[in-house]
C-alpha distance (Angstrom), angle and dihedral (degrees) to the residues before:
residue distance angle dihedral
X1 . . .
X2 3.81 . .
X3 3.81 96.5 .
X4 3.77 136.4 37.6
X5 3.82 103.1 -106.1
X6 3.81 118.1 -111.6
X7 3.77 123.9 -156.0
X8 3.80 121.8 -94.4
X9 3.81 86.9 -118.5
X10 3.82 89.3 63.5
X11 3.80 92.0 58.2
X12 3.82 91.7 43.9
X13 3.81 87.9 55.0
X14 3.82 91.5 49.0
X15 3.82 90.7 52.8
X16 3.83 91.7 45.9
X17 3.81 90.5 53.7
X18 3.80 91.1 48.3
X19 3.82 92.5 49.3
X20 3.81 90.0 57.1
X21 3.82 88.4 66.9
X22 3.81 96.6 50.7
X23 3.80 118.3 100.9
X24 3.80 119.0 -118.4
X25 3.81 107.6 -74.3
X26 3.81 90.6 12.6
X27 3.79 123.2 152.7
X28 3.81 126.5 -159.5
X29 3.81 125.9 -163.5
X30 3.80 123.1 -169.9
X31 3.81 123.8 -169.8
X32 3.78 127.0 -161.2
X33 3.79 119.7 -122.3
X34 3.78 119.7 -90.5
X35 3.78 124.0 -113.2
X36 3.78 103.0 -103.2
X37 3.81 117.0 -139.0
X38 3.80 120.5 -136.5
X39 3.79 96.1 -172.4
X40 3.79 140.1 -19.1
X41 3.80 92.8 -64.9
X42 3.80 105.5 21.0
X43 3.77 139.9 70.0
X44 3.77 138.5 -168.2
X45 3.81 118.7 -107.2
X46 3.80 110.3 -83.6
X47 3.81 117.7 -104.8
X48 3.78 117.3 -174.2
X49 3.81 121.6 -129.8
X50 3.79 106.8 -98.7
X51 3.83 95.8 -131.6
X52 3.81 96.6 56.7
X53 3.81 91.2 40.9
X54 3.83 91.2 51.5
X55 3.81 91.9 50.0
X56 3.81 99.9 40.3
X57 3.80 111.5 13.0
X58 3.82 88.5 -131.3
X59 3.80 114.8 141.9
X60 3.79 102.1 -174.3
X61 3.78 133.0 111.9
X62 3.81 121.9 -115.2
X63 3.82 92.8 33.4
X64 3.81 126.2 141.9
X65 3.81 127.0 -168.8
X66 3.80 117.7 -161.3
X67 3.82 120.0 -168.0
X68 3.83 117.8 -170.4
X69 3.83 107.3 159.9
X70 3.83 94.6 179.9
X71 3.82 96.2 53.6
X72 3.80 112.0 135.1
X73 3.80 93.3 -131.7
X74 3.83 112.5 58.3
X75 3.82 92.0 -141.9
X76 3.83 89.0 62.7
X77 3.81 95.3 56.6
X78 3.81 95.5 84.2
X79 3.79 120.1 22.0
X80 3.79 125.5 173.7
X81 3.80 118.1 -165.8
X82 3.81 110.9 -160.4
X83 3.76 125.6 175.8
X84 3.78 109.8 -123.8
X85 3.79 110.3 -115.4
X86 3.77 112.3 -125.7
X87 3.78 124.5 -151.1
X88 3.80 89.3 -112.6
X89 3.82 92.8 54.2
X90 3.80 90.7 47.2
X91 3.77 93.1 51.1
X92 3.80 93.7 45.5
X93 3.82 90.0 50.4
X94 3.79 91.8 52.6
X95 3.78 90.8 45.6
X96 3.81 91.0 52.9
X97 3.80 91.2 48.0
X98 3.80 92.9 51.2
X99 3.82 91.1 48.9
X100 3.80 90.5 52.0
X101 3.79 92.0 50.6
X102 3.78 91.3 51.5
X103 3.80 91.6 52.6
X104 3.80 92.1 52.3
X105 3.81 93.8 50.9
């Protein structure tokens, strides 16, 4: 794990503090960082955007957090869109990581 885990209550508090600064009827959308390519077959290590990480604790690419405190339906007030990780993506990520470690050695 790259980070010491924080409690879910911590992230709920972060979002509550952020919502206090939104105007009535306001909507906030946060996008994760992209995976940056270095060449045709390589990419830089992923680093999450600090705003979405602070509000959600999610450290995954292709993630979107939508905050709409005044939504009529309570389930629509906080929505997190996360791309489901496939086995293939998991394996390719580990393979890339192991190749990087070998190069550093």
